[in-house]
N, C-alpha and C positions, 0 to 999 in steps of 0.2 A: 402855862399855855395849854389850850386845848390841842389835842392831836386829831387831825382830820384825815379822812380816807375817802377817796373816790374809787368806787369799784371798777369803773370802766376806763378812766383816764389816769394813767400813772402820775403825771406831774400836774394835775388839775389845779392844785393849790399852790403851786410854785409862784404864780403871779396873780393869785386871787386871794381876796381877803375873806374873813370869817363869814361875811354876808353874801359871798359869792361874786362880789363886784371885782372887776379887773383892777390890778394895781399892786403896789408894794405897801407893806412889806411881805405880802403873801402870808402863808401860815405854816406851822409845823405840820407835816403830814406823814402818814404811814405809807410804805410801799404797798401798792394795791394787790400784790400777790400774797401778802401776809394776811393771816387771819386776824380780825380786829380784836380778838381776846388775848393777843400776845402769846399764843400757845405754840407757835412755830419754834423750831430750834434757834432760828435767828430772825428777829423782827427788826426791820430797818425804818428809821425815822429820819426825815430830811428837814433841815431848817436853814435859813439864810445866815450868813456871816455878816451881821449888821455892824456898821461902824460905831454905833452907840453901845456896843457890847451886849446887845440883847439877842434873843433866839440862841443860835449855836456859836456865836462869836467866841465864847469863852473856851471852846475846844482848843483854840490856838494857844491860849495861856496854859491849859492843862498839859499840852504837848511840850511846851518850852520851859516850864517853870516848876521845879520839884516842890517848892513851898506851896504854890497854888494847888498842885496835884494832891498834896497831903491834906489840904484844907477842904477839898471838894472831890472826895473819892466816890461819892454815891450818886446814883440816879434813882429817882422815885417816879413811879407811874401810879396815877390815881384813876380808878374806874368806879362806876357806881356801886359795885359790890366788893371792891378790894383795893388794897394798896400793895405795890410790889417794890422791893428794894434791890438794886443791882449795884455791885461794886465794879468800878471801871478797872479792867484788866489790860486793856490796850488803848493807846492813843497814838495814831500814826497818820502820816500822809499816805495817800494811795492814788492810783490813776483814777480817771473818771469812768473806768470800766465798772460794770455792775458787780458788786461783791458776790452775788449768787449766780454769776454767769453760767456756771456749770449746770445749773438747774434748768437751763433753757436749751431748746433744740432748734436748729435751723431747718426749716421745712423744705429747703432747696431753692426757694425763691428769694431768700434774703430776709424772710420774716421769721422771727423767733417765737416759739411757743413755750410757755412755762410748763414744765413737766412735773412740778410739785417739789416741795422741800424734801431734803434727805436728812437722815438721822445724824449724819456727820458734817452738816453744813458749818457748825461752829468750829470744828477742828480745821476745816478747809479755809475758813476765814482767818483763823490764827496763822496757819501756814502761809497763806497768800500775803498777809500783811508782814510776816517775818521775812518772806522772800523778797519783798519790795525794798527792804534794807534802807528805810528812812533813818538817817543818822541821829535824828532827834526823837525817834519813836520811844514810847514807854511801853514796856511789857512787864506784867507781873511775873513772879517767879514760877507760878504754876500755870501750865498751858490749859486751854479749854479742852473738855472731854465731850464725848457723845452724850453724856448724861446732863450736860449743862444746857440751860436756856439762856439766850442772850438778847440784848437790845443793842442796836447800833445807832449812834447819832452821827449823821453825816452832813457836812457843810462844805462850802466852796473853799478851796485853798488858792494857790497861785497857779496861773496857767491852766493846764488841763489836769490839775490835781484836786483831790478832795482831802479833807481832814476828817478822820473818823475816830470815834471813841466807842469801844465795845464794853458793855456792862454785863457781867455774869450775875444771873439771878441768885440772890441769897435767900429770899423768902417772899411769900405772898401771904398777906393777912386778909382773910375773907370776913366781911361784915355779916 
């Protein structure tokens, strides 16, 4: 799938197709606070949980099935100048709260302003997901560190939950 990003509207592609028309299934899209080159400590991608098992529907299988998890351990991102490989180190349910909420500041009027990524965002995500205590969550044996770069795949769960998979960057091959 192409990964789209709208600089001004966070969920622009939630209900818009590749050509910009309104409707489903929407597109996989990057959090607009993230740099488009995946260079942030944590880059968040959103995709629908499609009934036909496309987009990010498979995250539910990854969370619930150890055999599926073993057979599908990696996330690949392809850009015009490189390919990156990530190993999934977490798959868990979580609230619908923003995973990087601590990077925002309330200006006093109820409007939140993004303050920029922090070098320890990945360890904060690890800890927040651990603290959520999803009984079916998967966590690798090694926690994320401040040296890691991560990509998060996020999709709808049940109720006000999301299912997220966190991939730790293993390598990037530049063309």
